[in-house]
py3Dmol code that shows the C-alpha trace and the ligand (Angstrom):
import py3Dmol

protein = """\
ATOM      1  CA  UNK A   1     -11.885  20.529  10.735  1.00  0.00           C
ATOM      2  CA  UNK A   2     -10.148  21.439   7.577  1.00  0.00           C
ATOM      3  CA  UNK A   3     -12.816  21.266   4.884  1.00  0.00           C
ATOM      4  CA  UNK A   4     -11.303  20.916   1.488  1.00  0.00           C
ATOM      5  CA  UNK A   5     -14.651  21.502  -0.152  1.00  0.00           C
ATOM      6  CA  UNK A   6     -14.462  25.160   0.587  1.00  0.00           C
ATOM      7  CA  UNK A   7     -11.423  25.529  -1.601  1.00  0.00           C
ATOM      8  CA  UNK A   8     -12.553  23.510  -4.607  1.00  0.00           C
ATOM      9  CA  UNK A   9     -13.805  25.257  -7.707  1.00  0.00           C
ATOM     10  CA  UNK A  10     -17.501  26.047  -7.420  1.00  0.00           C
ATOM     11  CA  UNK A  11     -18.197  24.255 -10.713  1.00  0.00           C
ATOM     12  CA  UNK A  12     -18.170  20.603  -9.777  1.00  0.00           C
ATOM     13  CA  UNK A  13     -20.113  17.373  -9.812  1.00  0.00           C
ATOM     14  CA  UNK A  14     -20.468  14.424  -7.614  1.00  0.00           C
ATOM     15  CA  UNK A  15     -20.224  10.842  -9.015  1.00  0.00           C
ATOM     16  CA  UNK A  16     -22.047   7.863  -7.577  1.00  0.00           C
ATOM     17  CA  UNK A  17     -18.837   6.483  -6.176  1.00  0.00           C
ATOM     18  CA  UNK A  18     -18.287   9.522  -4.085  1.00  0.00           C
ATOM     19  CA  UNK A  19     -15.789  11.502  -6.090  1.00  0.00           C
ATOM     20  CA  UNK A  20     -16.195  15.135  -6.529  1.00  0.00           C
ATOM     21  CA  UNK A  21     -14.821  16.098  -9.976  1.00  0.00           C
ATOM     22  CA  UNK A  22     -13.873  19.541 -11.183  1.00  0.00           C
ATOM     23  CA  UNK A  23     -11.473  21.158 -13.531  1.00  0.00           C
ATOM     24  CA  UNK A  24      -8.116  20.079 -12.315  1.00  0.00           C
ATOM     25  CA  UNK A  25      -5.822  22.874 -11.148  1.00  0.00           C
ATOM     26  CA  UNK A  26      -2.676  20.810 -11.561  1.00  0.00           C
ATOM     27  CA  UNK A  27      -2.185  20.057 -15.114  1.00  0.00           C
ATOM     28  CA  UNK A  28      -0.673  23.353 -16.299  1.00  0.00           C
ATOM     29  CA  UNK A  29       2.035  23.097 -13.568  1.00  0.00           C
ATOM     30  CA  UNK A  30       2.841  19.602 -14.820  1.00  0.00           C
ATOM     31  CA  UNK A  31       3.333  20.283 -18.604  1.00  0.00           C
ATOM     32  CA  UNK A  32      -0.105  19.386 -19.572  1.00  0.00           C
ATOM     33  CA  UNK A  33      -2.773  21.754 -21.051  1.00  0.00           C
ATOM     34  CA  UNK A  34      -5.409  23.269 -18.840  1.00  0.00           C
ATOM     35  CA  UNK A  35      -8.148  20.583 -17.952  1.00  0.00           C
ATOM     36  CA  UNK A  36     -11.580  21.458 -19.275  1.00  0.00           C
ATOM     37  CA  UNK A  37     -13.143  18.132 -18.780  1.00  0.00           C
ATOM     38  CA  UNK A  38     -13.462  18.040 -14.954  1.00  0.00           C
ATOM     39  CA  UNK A  39     -10.781  15.333 -14.706  1.00  0.00           C
ATOM     40  CA  UNK A  40      -9.660  16.417 -11.115  1.00  0.00           C
ATOM     41  CA  UNK A  41     -11.124  14.101  -8.521  1.00  0.00           C
ATOM     42  CA  UNK A  42     -11.371  14.550  -4.849  1.00  0.00           C
ATOM     43  CA  UNK A  43     -12.800  11.980  -2.395  1.00  0.00           C
ATOM     44  CA  UNK A  44     -13.533  13.246   1.026  1.00  0.00           C
ATOM     45  CA  UNK A  45     -14.150  11.440   4.314  1.00  0.00           C
ATOM     46  CA  UNK A  46     -14.625  12.718   7.877  1.00  0.00           C
ATOM     47  CA  UNK A  47     -10.916  13.107   8.584  1.00  0.00           C
ATOM     48  CA  UNK A  48      -9.142  12.729   5.186  1.00  0.00           C
ATOM     49  CA  UNK A  49      -9.308  13.444   1.562  1.00  0.00           C
ATOM     50  CA  UNK A  50      -7.418  12.263  -1.470  1.00  0.00           C
ATOM     51  CA  UNK A  51      -7.084  13.908  -4.771  1.00  0.00           C
ATOM     52  CA  UNK A  52      -6.293  12.318  -8.175  1.00  0.00           C
ATOM     53  CA  UNK A  53      -5.970  14.040 -11.421  1.00  0.00           C
ATOM     54  CA  UNK A  54      -7.083  11.823 -14.325  1.00  0.00           C
ATOM     55  CA  UNK A  55      -5.498  14.230 -16.811  1.00  0.00           C
ATOM     56  CA  UNK A  56      -1.787  14.722 -15.618  1.00  0.00           C
ATOM     57  CA  UNK A  57      -1.922  11.909 -12.881  1.00  0.00           C
ATOM     58  CA  UNK A  58      -1.099  14.352 -10.089  1.00  0.00           C
ATOM     59  CA  UNK A  59      -2.136  12.843  -6.686  1.00  0.00           C
ATOM     60  CA  UNK A  60      -2.190  14.249  -3.120  1.00  0.00           C
ATOM     61  CA  UNK A  61      -3.896  13.248   0.027  1.00  0.00           C
ATOM     62  CA  UNK A  62      -4.414  14.525   3.521  1.00  0.00           C
ATOM     63  CA  UNK A  63      -5.122  12.933   6.911  1.00  0.00           C
ATOM     64  CA  UNK A  64      -6.266  14.837   9.911  1.00  0.00           C
ATOM     65  CA  UNK A  65      -3.720  14.849  12.629  1.00  0.00           C
ATOM     66  CA  UNK A  66      -0.824  14.776  10.200  1.00  0.00           C
ATOM     67  CA  UNK A  67       1.384  17.386   8.537  1.00  0.00           C
ATOM     68  CA  UNK A  68       0.197  18.477   5.116  1.00  0.00           C
ATOM     69  CA  UNK A  69       2.360  16.626   2.566  1.00  0.00           C
ATOM     70  CA  UNK A  70       4.411  18.555   0.005  1.00  0.00           C
ATOM     71  CA  UNK A  71       1.979  17.541  -2.717  1.00  0.00           C
ATOM     72  CA  UNK A  72      -1.063  18.480  -0.694  1.00  0.00           C
ATOM     73  CA  UNK A  73       0.479  21.974  -0.104  1.00  0.00           C
ATOM     74  CA  UNK A  74       1.140  22.372  -3.811  1.00  0.00           C
ATOM     75  CA  UNK A  75      -2.399  21.334  -4.692  1.00  0.00           C
ATOM     76  CA  UNK A  76      -3.800  23.988  -2.214  1.00  0.00           C
ATOM     77  CA  UNK A  77      -1.510  26.584  -3.731  1.00  0.00           C
ATOM     78  CA  UNK A  78      -2.738  25.787  -7.205  1.00  0.00           C
ATOM     79  CA  UNK A  79      -6.404  26.024  -5.791  1.00  0.00           C
ATOM     80  CA  UNK A  80      -5.508  29.548  -4.850  1.00  0.00           C
ATOM     81  CA  UNK A  81      -5.262  29.025  -1.051  1.00  0.00           C
ATOM     82  CA  UNK A  82      -2.832  31.744   0.373  1.00  0.00           C
ATOM     83  CA  UNK A  83       0.308  30.641   1.984  1.00  0.00           C
ATOM     84  CA  UNK A  84      -0.624  31.711   5.584  1.00  0.00           C
ATOM     85  CA  UNK A  85      -3.940  29.900   5.239  1.00  0.00           C
ATOM     86  CA  UNK A  86      -2.075  26.741   4.265  1.00  0.00           C
ATOM     87  CA  UNK A  87       0.136  26.996   7.397  1.00  0.00           C
ATOM     88  CA  UNK A  88      -2.883  27.649   9.562  1.00  0.00           C
ATOM     89  CA  UNK A  89      -4.502  24.462   8.103  1.00  0.00           C
ATOM     90  CA  UNK A  90      -1.400  22.399   8.938  1.00  0.00           C
ATOM     91  CA  UNK A  91      -1.307  23.642  12.518  1.00  0.00           C
ATOM     92  CA  UNK A  92      -4.966  23.044  12.841  1.00  0.00           C
ATOM     93  CA  UNK A  93      -4.500  19.537  11.677  1.00  0.00           C
ATOM     94  CA  UNK A  94      -1.677  18.831  14.158  1.00  0.00           C
ATOM     95  CA  UNK A  95      -3.870  20.077  16.888  1.00  0.00           C
ATOM     96  CA  UNK A  96      -6.411  17.327  16.120  1.00  0.00           C
ATOM     97  CA  UNK A  97      -3.932  14.658  16.507  1.00  0.00           C
ATOM     98  CA  UNK A  98      -5.769  11.554  18.010  1.00  0.00           C
ATOM     99  CA  UNK A  99      -3.958   9.135  20.206  1.00  0.00           C
ATOM    100  CA  UNK A 100      -3.511   6.906  17.268  1.00  0.00           C
ATOM    101  CA  UNK A 101      -2.257   9.995  15.282  1.00  0.00           C
ATOM    102  CA  UNK A 102       0.260  10.722  17.964  1.00  0.00           C
ATOM    103  CA  UNK A 103       1.432   7.002  17.998  1.00  0.00           C
ATOM    104  CA  UNK A 104       1.674   7.209  14.221  1.00  0.00           C
ATOM    105  CA  UNK A 105       3.716  10.376  14.415  1.00  0.00           C
ATOM    106  CA  UNK A 106       5.968   8.685  16.879  1.00  0.00           C
ATOM    107  CA  UNK A 107       6.459   5.807  14.441  1.00  0.00           C
ATOM    108  CA  UNK A 108       7.232   8.390  11.645  1.00  0.00           C
ATOM    109  CA  UNK A 109       9.832  10.209  13.943  1.00  0.00           C
ATOM    110  CA  UNK A 110      11.354   6.862  14.724  1.00  0.00           C
ATOM    111  CA  UNK A 111      11.535   6.063  11.063  1.00  0.00           C
ATOM    112  CA  UNK A 112      13.074   9.391  10.264  1.00  0.00           C
ATOM    113  CA  UNK A 113      15.643   8.946  12.931  1.00  0.00           C
ATOM    114  CA  UNK A 114      16.369   5.457  11.569  1.00  0.00           C
ATOM    115  CA  UNK A 115      16.766   7.019   8.164  1.00  0.00           C
ATOM    116  CA  UNK A 116      13.783   5.330   6.659  1.00  0.00           C
ATOM    117  CA  UNK A 117      12.577   7.738   4.023  1.00  0.00           C
ATOM    118  CA  UNK A 118      11.094   7.383   0.588  1.00  0.00           C
ATOM    119  CA  UNK A 119      10.594   9.846  -2.218  1.00  0.00           C
ATOM    120  CA  UNK A 120       7.074  10.402  -3.475  1.00  0.00           C
ATOM    121  CA  UNK A 121       6.730   8.709  -6.843  1.00  0.00           C
ATOM    122  CA  UNK A 122       4.307   9.050  -9.694  1.00  0.00           C
ATOM    123  CA  UNK A 123       1.920   6.270 -10.608  1.00  0.00           C
ATOM    124  CA  UNK A 124       2.478   4.673 -14.041  1.00  0.00           C
ATOM    125  CA  UNK A 125       1.124   6.609 -16.996  1.00  0.00           C
ATOM    126  CA  UNK A 126      -2.617   6.674 -17.492  1.00  0.00           C
ATOM    127  CA  UNK A 127      -3.249   4.888 -14.219  1.00  0.00           C
ATOM    128  CA  UNK A 128      -6.868   5.261 -13.036  1.00  0.00           C
ATOM    129  CA  UNK A 129      -8.567   4.074  -9.977  1.00  0.00           C
ATOM    130  CA  UNK A 130     -10.267   0.764 -10.383  1.00  0.00           C
ATOM    131  CA  UNK A 131     -13.838   1.741  -9.318  1.00  0.00           C
ATOM    132  CA  UNK A 132     -16.264  -0.775  -7.851  1.00  0.00           C
ATOM    133  CA  UNK A 133     -18.577  -0.342 -10.620  1.00  0.00           C
ATOM    134  CA  UNK A 134     -17.688  -3.529 -12.507  1.00  0.00           C
ATOM    135  CA  UNK A 135     -17.979  -2.324 -16.120  1.00  0.00           C
ATOM    136  CA  UNK A 136     -17.072  -4.603 -18.921  1.00  0.00           C
ATOM    137  CA  UNK A 137     -13.589  -3.242 -19.076  1.00  0.00           C
ATOM    138  CA  UNK A 138     -12.964  -3.810 -15.381  1.00  0.00           C
ATOM    139  CA  UNK A 139     -14.667  -7.217 -15.189  1.00  0.00           C
ATOM    140  CA  UNK A 140     -11.623  -9.376 -15.790  1.00  0.00           C
ATOM    141  CA  UNK A 141      -9.535  -7.268 -13.298  1.00  0.00           C
ATOM    142  CA  UNK A 142     -12.223  -7.565 -10.622  1.00  0.00           C
ATOM    143  CA  UNK A 143     -12.667 -11.349 -11.239  1.00  0.00           C
ATOM    144  CA  UNK A 144      -8.832 -11.680 -10.836  1.00  0.00           C
ATOM    145  CA  UNK A 145      -9.114  -9.866  -7.544  1.00  0.00           C
ATOM    146  CA  UNK A 146     -11.864 -12.145  -6.469  1.00  0.00           C
ATOM    147  CA  UNK A 147      -9.957 -15.341  -7.633  1.00  0.00           C
ATOM    148  CA  UNK A 148      -6.848 -14.221  -5.719  1.00  0.00           C
ATOM    149  CA  UNK A 149      -9.043 -13.606  -2.623  1.00  0.00           C
ATOM    150  CA  UNK A 150      -7.740  -9.991  -2.281  1.00  0.00           C
ATOM    151  CA  UNK A 151      -9.495  -7.396  -0.274  1.00  0.00           C
ATOM    152  CA  UNK A 152     -11.773  -5.361  -2.480  1.00  0.00           C
ATOM    153  CA  UNK A 153     -11.181  -2.080  -0.611  1.00  0.00           C
ATOM    154  CA  UNK A 154      -7.524  -1.540  -1.556  1.00  0.00           C
ATOM    155  CA  UNK A 155      -7.048   1.317  -4.166  1.00  0.00           C
ATOM    156  CA  UNK A 156      -6.138  -0.795  -7.101  1.00  0.00           C
ATOM    157  CA  UNK A 157      -5.569   0.919 -10.366  1.00  0.00           C
ATOM    158  CA  UNK A 158      -5.413   0.094 -13.987  1.00  0.00           C
ATOM    159  CA  UNK A 159      -4.106   1.661 -17.144  1.00  0.00           C
ATOM    160  CA  UNK A 160      -6.435   2.426 -20.051  1.00  0.00           C
ATOM    161  CA  UNK A 161      -4.967   4.117 -22.917  1.00  0.00           C
ATOM    162  CA  UNK A 162      -4.287   3.224 -26.477  1.00  0.00           C
ATOM    163  CA  UNK A 163      -0.502   3.619 -25.623  1.00  0.00           C
ATOM    164  CA  UNK A 164      -0.687   1.086 -22.897  1.00  0.00           C
ATOM    165  CA  UNK A 165      -0.255  -2.295 -24.572  1.00  0.00           C
ATOM    166  CA  UNK A 166      -0.753  -4.556 -21.690  1.00  0.00           C
ATOM    167  CA  UNK A 167      -3.761  -5.093 -19.389  1.00  0.00           C
ATOM    168  CA  UNK A 168      -3.195  -5.553 -15.636  1.00  0.00           C
ATOM    169  CA  UNK A 169      -3.752  -4.486 -12.014  1.00  0.00           C
ATOM    170  CA  UNK A 170      -1.586  -1.656 -10.677  1.00  0.00           C
ATOM    171  CA  UNK A 171      -1.078  -1.908  -6.852  1.00  0.00           C
ATOM    172  CA  UNK A 172       0.211   1.400  -5.556  1.00  0.00           C
ATOM    173  CA  UNK A 173       2.989   1.153  -2.969  1.00  0.00           C
ATOM    174  CA  UNK A 174       2.316   3.708  -0.055  1.00  0.00           C
ATOM    175  CA  UNK A 175       4.385   4.733   2.939  1.00  0.00           C
ATOM    176  CA  UNK A 176       2.802   6.933   5.541  1.00  0.00           C
ATOM    177  CA  UNK A 177      -0.024   7.247   3.012  1.00  0.00           C
ATOM    178  CA  UNK A 178       2.186   8.782   0.331  1.00  0.00           C
ATOM    179  CA  UNK A 179       2.565   6.931  -2.995  1.00  0.00           C
ATOM    180  CA  UNK A 180       6.291   5.768  -3.203  1.00  0.00           C
ATOM    181  CA  UNK A 181       6.082   3.207  -5.922  1.00  0.00           C
ATOM    182  CA  UNK A 182       3.841   0.496  -7.383  1.00  0.00           C
ATOM    183  CA  UNK A 183       3.677  -2.997  -8.847  1.00  0.00           C
ATOM    184  CA  UNK A 184       1.669  -3.976 -11.982  1.00  0.00           C
ATOM    185  CA  UNK A 185       0.400  -7.569 -12.146  1.00  0.00           C
ATOM    186  CA  UNK A 186      -0.449  -8.347 -15.866  1.00  0.00           C
ATOM    187  CA  UNK A 187      -3.193 -10.707 -16.468  1.00  0.00           C
ATOM    188  CA  UNK A 188      -2.736 -11.313 -20.189  1.00  0.00           C
ATOM    189  CA  UNK A 189      -0.751 -14.435 -19.682  1.00  0.00           C
ATOM    190  CA  UNK A 190       2.390 -12.878 -21.243  1.00  0.00           C
ATOM    191  CA  UNK A 191       5.802 -12.396 -19.539  1.00  0.00           C
ATOM    192  CA  UNK A 192       6.880 -10.654 -17.505  1.00  0.00           C
ATOM    193  CA  UNK A 193       3.941 -11.148 -15.213  1.00  0.00           C
ATOM    194  CA  UNK A 194       5.038  -8.249 -13.049  1.00  0.00           C
ATOM    195  CA  UNK A 195       6.739  -4.940 -13.323  1.00  0.00           C
ATOM    196  CA  UNK A 196       7.667  -3.192 -10.111  1.00  0.00           C
ATOM    197  CA  UNK A 197       8.825   0.244  -9.033  1.00  0.00           C
ATOM    198  CA  UNK A 198      10.121  -0.176  -5.457  1.00  0.00           C
ATOM    199  CA  UNK A 199      12.670   1.919  -3.723  1.00  0.00           C
ATOM    200  CA  UNK A 200      15.591   0.248  -1.929  1.00  0.00           C
ATOM    201  CA  UNK A 201      14.540  -0.687   1.599  1.00  0.00           C
ATOM    202  CA  UNK A 202      10.828  -0.364   0.861  1.00  0.00           C
ATOM    203  CA  UNK A 203       8.468  -2.645   2.698  1.00  0.00           C
ATOM    204  CA  UNK A 204       4.830  -2.988   1.393  1.00  0.00           C
ATOM    205  CA  UNK A 205       2.003  -2.841   3.935  1.00  0.00           C
ATOM    206  CA  UNK A 206       3.220  -0.501   6.767  1.00  0.00           C
ATOM    207  CA  UNK A 207       0.032   1.530   6.112  1.00  0.00           C
ATOM    208  CA  UNK A 208      -2.073  -1.534   6.697  1.00  0.00           C
ATOM    209  CA  UNK A 209      -0.802  -2.039  10.206  1.00  0.00           C
ATOM    210  CA  UNK A 210      -2.973  -0.837  13.199  1.00  0.00           C
ATOM    211  CA  UNK A 211      -1.548   0.571  16.331  1.00  0.00           C
ATOM    212  CA  UNK A 212      -3.515  -1.861  18.490  1.00  0.00           C
ATOM    213  CA  UNK A 213      -1.917  -4.948  16.834  1.00  0.00           C
ATOM    214  CA  UNK A 214       0.685  -6.748  18.617  1.00  0.00           C
ATOM    215  CA  UNK A 215       1.986  -8.665  15.763  1.00  0.00           C
ATOM    216  CA  UNK A 216       3.150  -7.980  12.136  1.00  0.00           C
ATOM    217  CA  UNK A 217       3.375 -10.779   9.662  1.00  0.00           C
ATOM    218  CA  UNK A 218       6.111 -10.609   7.073  1.00  0.00           C
ATOM    219  CA  UNK A 219       5.858 -12.292   3.802  1.00  0.00           C
ATOM    220  CA  UNK A 220       7.533 -12.074   0.454  1.00  0.00           C
ATOM    221  CA  UNK A 221       4.761 -11.189  -1.978  1.00  0.00           C
ATOM    222  CA  UNK A 222       2.416  -8.192  -2.210  1.00  0.00           C
ATOM    223  CA  UNK A 223      -0.734 -10.305  -2.714  1.00  0.00           C
ATOM    224  CA  UNK A 224       0.243 -12.494   0.339  1.00  0.00           C
ATOM    225  CA  UNK A 225       0.550  -9.329   2.417  1.00  0.00           C
ATOM    226  CA  UNK A 226      -2.695  -7.798   1.075  1.00  0.00           C
ATOM    227  CA  UNK A 227      -4.859 -10.742   1.919  1.00  0.00           C
ATOM    228  CA  UNK A 228      -3.849 -10.815   5.590  1.00  0.00           C
ATOM    229  CA  UNK A 229      -2.863  -7.192   6.199  1.00  0.00           C
ATOM    230  CA  UNK A 230       0.762  -8.230   6.471  1.00  0.00           C
ATOM    231  CA  UNK A 231       4.118  -6.834   5.337  1.00  0.00           C
ATOM    232  CA  UNK A 232       5.775  -7.815   2.152  1.00  0.00           C
ATOM    233  CA  UNK A 233       9.567  -7.466   1.610  1.00  0.00           C
ATOM    234  CA  UNK A 234       9.131  -8.211  -2.093  1.00  0.00           C
ATOM    235  CA  UNK A 235      12.338 -10.390  -2.173  1.00  0.00           C
ATOM    236  CA  UNK A 236      13.385 -13.741  -0.714  1.00  0.00           C
ATOM    237  CA  UNK A 237      15.526 -11.915   1.795  1.00  0.00           C
ATOM    238  CA  UNK A 238      15.222  -9.023   4.030  1.00  0.00           C
ATOM    239  CA  UNK A 239      17.822  -6.348   3.645  1.00  0.00           C
ATOM    240  CA  UNK A 240      19.150  -4.062   6.452  1.00  0.00           C
ATOM    241  CA  UNK A 241      17.020  -0.988   5.638  1.00  0.00           C
ATOM    242  CA  UNK A 242      13.938  -3.139   5.415  1.00  0.00           C
ATOM    243  CA  UNK A 243      14.725  -4.550   8.781  1.00  0.00           C
ATOM    244  CA  UNK A 244      15.113  -1.041  10.283  1.00  0.00           C
ATOM    245  CA  UNK A 245      11.839  -0.181   8.933  1.00  0.00           C
ATOM    246  CA  UNK A 246      10.165  -3.277  10.140  1.00  0.00           C
ATOM    247  CA  UNK A 247      11.678  -2.765  13.631  1.00  0.00           C
ATOM    248  CA  UNK A 248      10.399   0.834  13.792  1.00  0.00           C
ATOM    249  CA  UNK A 249       6.894  -0.479  13.702  1.00  0.00           C
ATOM    250  CA  UNK A 250       7.533  -1.846  17.240  1.00  0.00           C
ATOM    251  CA  UNK A 251       5.618  -5.084  16.750  1.00  0.00           C
ATOM    252  CA  UNK A 252       6.329  -8.753  17.292  1.00  0.00           C
ATOM    253  CA  UNK A 253       7.394  -9.922  13.934  1.00  0.00           C
ATOM    254  CA  UNK A 254       6.450 -13.286  12.417  1.00  0.00           C
ATOM    255  CA  UNK A 255       8.060 -14.294   9.068  1.00  0.00           C
ATOM    256  CA  UNK A 256       5.935 -16.660   7.037  1.00  0.00           C
ATOM    257  CA  UNK A 257       7.980 -18.011   4.152  1.00  0.00           C
ATOM    258  CA  UNK A 258       6.593 -19.392   0.932  1.00  0.00           C
ATOM    259  CA  UNK A 259       6.868 -23.168   0.676  1.00  0.00           C
ATOM    260  CA  UNK A 260       9.724 -23.155  -1.897  1.00  0.00           C
ATOM    261  CA  UNK A 261      13.543 -22.509  -2.140  1.00  0.00           C
ATOM    262  CA  UNK A 262      12.986 -18.781  -1.847  1.00  0.00           C
ATOM    263  CA  UNK A 263      11.128 -19.391   1.421  1.00  0.00           C
ATOM    264  CA  UNK A 264      14.247 -21.043   2.936  1.00  0.00           C
ATOM    265  CA  UNK A 265      16.195 -17.861   2.131  1.00  0.00           C
ATOM    266  CA  UNK A 266      13.605 -15.755   3.910  1.00  0.00           C
ATOM    267  CA  UNK A 267      13.916 -17.968   6.854  1.00  0.00           C
ATOM    268  CA  UNK A 268      17.676 -17.278   6.919  1.00  0.00           C
ATOM    269  CA  UNK A 269      16.898 -13.557   7.009  1.00  0.00           C
ATOM    270  CA  UNK A 270      14.474 -14.137  10.016  1.00  0.00           C
ATOM    271  CA  UNK A 271      17.248 -15.945  11.788  1.00  0.00           C
ATOM    272  CA  UNK A 272      19.674 -13.129  11.103  1.00  0.00           C
ATOM    273  CA  UNK A 273      17.417 -10.413  12.551  1.00  0.00           C
ATOM    274  CA  UNK A 274      15.930 -12.515  15.417  1.00  0.00           C
ATOM    275  CA  UNK A 275      12.373 -12.636  14.067  1.00  0.00           C
ATOM    276  CA  UNK A 276       9.915 -15.389  14.837  1.00  0.00           C
ATOM    277  CA  UNK A 277       8.984 -17.790  11.936  1.00  0.00           C
ATOM    278  CA  UNK A 278       5.805 -19.671  11.259  1.00  0.00           C
ATOM    279  CA  UNK A 279       5.495 -22.556   8.785  1.00  0.00           C
ATOM    280  CA  UNK A 280       2.019 -24.019   9.053  1.00  0.00           C
ATOM    281  CA  UNK A 281       1.719 -27.546   7.866  1.00  0.00           C
ATOM    282  CA  UNK A 282      -0.128 -26.823   4.728  1.00  0.00           C
ATOM    283  CA  UNK A 283      -0.716 -29.548   2.096  1.00  0.00           C
ATOM    284  CA  UNK A 284       1.589 -29.687  -0.925  1.00  0.00           C
ATOM    285  CA  UNK A 285      -0.614 -27.686  -3.200  1.00  0.00           C
ATOM    286  CA  UNK A 286      -0.612 -24.629  -0.981  1.00  0.00           C
ATOM    287  CA  UNK A 287       2.480 -22.771  -1.514  1.00  0.00           C
ATOM    288  CA  UNK A 288       2.072 -19.441   0.225  1.00  0.00           C
ATOM    289  CA  UNK A 289      -0.293 -17.291   2.381  1.00  0.00           C
ATOM    290  CA  UNK A 290      -2.378 -16.336  -0.574  1.00  0.00           C
ATOM    291  CA  UNK A 291      -3.127 -19.975  -1.465  1.00  0.00           C
ATOM    292  CA  UNK A 292      -3.912 -20.668   2.063  1.00  0.00           C
ATOM    293  CA  UNK A 293      -6.357 -17.772   2.377  1.00  0.00           C
ATOM    294  CA  UNK A 294      -8.196 -18.745  -0.895  1.00  0.00           C
ATOM    295  CA  UNK A 295      -8.440 -22.327   0.514  1.00  0.00           C
ATOM    296  CA  UNK A 296      -9.236 -21.859   4.137  1.00  0.00           C
ATOM    297  CA  UNK A 297     -10.220 -18.220   4.567  1.00  0.00           C
ATOM    298  CA  UNK A 298      -8.321 -15.399   6.369  1.00  0.00           C
ATOM    299  CA  UNK A 299      -9.184 -16.168   9.902  1.00  0.00           C
ATOM    300  CA  UNK A 300      -8.141 -19.803   9.682  1.00  0.00           C
ATOM    301  CA  UNK A 301      -4.930 -19.036   7.849  1.00  0.00           C
ATOM    302  CA  UNK A 302      -4.021 -16.349  10.534  1.00  0.00           C
ATOM    303  CA  UNK A 303      -4.862 -18.857  13.347  1.00  0.00           C
ATOM    304  CA  UNK A 304      -2.559 -21.399  11.600  1.00  0.00           C
ATOM    305  CA  UNK A 305       0.161 -18.801  11.353  1.00  0.00           C
ATOM    306  CA  UNK A 306      -0.156 -17.920  15.126  1.00  0.00           C
ATOM    307  CA  UNK A 307      -0.391 -21.593  16.224  1.00  0.00           C
ATOM    308  CA  UNK A 308       2.829 -22.485  14.376  1.00  0.00           C
ATOM    309  CA  UNK A 309       4.900 -19.638  15.313  1.00  0.00           C
ATOM    310  CA  UNK A 310       8.371 -20.496  16.711  1.00  0.00           C
ATOM    311  CA  UNK A 311      11.242 -18.358  17.977  1.00  0.00           C
ATOM    312  CA  UNK A 312      14.878 -19.082  18.658  1.00  0.00           C
ATOM    313  CA  UNK A 313      17.574 -20.582  16.476  1.00  0.00           C
ATOM    314  CA  UNK A 314      17.012 -24.221  17.458  1.00  0.00           C
ATOM    315  CA  UNK A 315      13.258 -24.297  16.920  1.00  0.00           C
ATOM    316  CA  UNK A 316      13.352 -22.205  13.779  1.00  0.00           C
ATOM    317  CA  UNK A 317      16.097 -24.587  12.293  1.00  0.00           C
ATOM    318  CA  UNK A 318      13.985 -27.524  13.040  1.00  0.00           C
ATOM    319  CA  UNK A 319      11.000 -25.937  11.194  1.00  0.00           C
ATOM    320  CA  UNK A 320      13.199 -24.970   8.413  1.00  0.00           C
ATOM    321  CA  UNK A 321      14.434 -28.605   7.993  1.00  0.00           C
ATOM    322  CA  UNK A 322      10.854 -29.948   7.926  1.00  0.00           C
ATOM    323  CA  UNK A 323      10.130 -27.418   5.113  1.00  0.00           C
ATOM    324  CA  UNK A 324      13.260 -28.271   3.284  1.00  0.00           C
ATOM    325  CA  UNK A 325      12.179 -31.897   3.201  1.00  0.00           C
ATOM    326  CA  UNK A 326       8.756 -31.047   1.681  1.00  0.00           C
ATOM    327  CA  UNK A 327      10.127 -29.005  -1.251  1.00  0.00           C
TER     328      UNK A 327
END
"""
ligand_1 = """\
1
ZN
Zn -3.753 17.480 -13.523
"""
view = py3Dmol.view(width=600, height=400)
view.addModel(protein, "pdb")
view.setStyle({"model": 0}, {"cartoon": {"style": "trace"}})
view.addModel(ligand_1, "xyz")
view.setStyle({"model": 1}, {"stick": {}})
view.zoomTo()
view.show()
């Protein structure tokens, strides 16, 4: 097993939340001065690690069974790991591919063939991981997460700096566990409520899908997707490249529209691509999956989605008409 610990600087400390911190090797390569306050952080598990620099915001991660990413390779170089050692680590990782890893790799290859690729993006400036220690500063963010019934284990972030005027939750967008964008939900009551960095064709939530799952549920919004491990297309329609990406997951697709005008458009997309649609008969005050999860819980919501699933033009159009009448 590739043990990152052996490459980290000897001078390091471990925080209660499991981060190993040490002087970051990245900053001088990114136009910042040398870190002297141990602002590089690495979190290690059995078969993966992730790195985040709280000084220059460089991030990198590694998952056993996968190729080393470009950013992970650079990090290792900066840590002084020789090039041939890096190549050896990469081969070693691929040799440990599990069945799931192989399946994921196949999906990745399919996605590449289908031309689904996203560039690695930086997180917004001064973004830091929202740690579970619910300090005073974090309290309103955590209570927002709780109020919206979002899973607590997603790596939410926040921006804390005098140059950052607004307060909100940053949700990193990942694809194949690489950060490719983000959305920020502000909780200060001012407009706009969201700002978003999403690449064309991006679908949120592909990394939340499990190989053993038969279905993937497609919704419009990030928070709807997060609370049921679904996919979010981030618009009220599904474009061609998003559909290619969704197809490459090789799942049965169920589109769950919001109960509003935008939802009707999402149904039209589902019809266009031949996906199933589910419109559970929620009461009027429940407008989307997130509302339903907060009201009924996740399992009941999922059951109602599966029970109301319809396919084929005629049945979907009937369900669409019922929804149209309600809104
Ligand atoms: Zn750095």
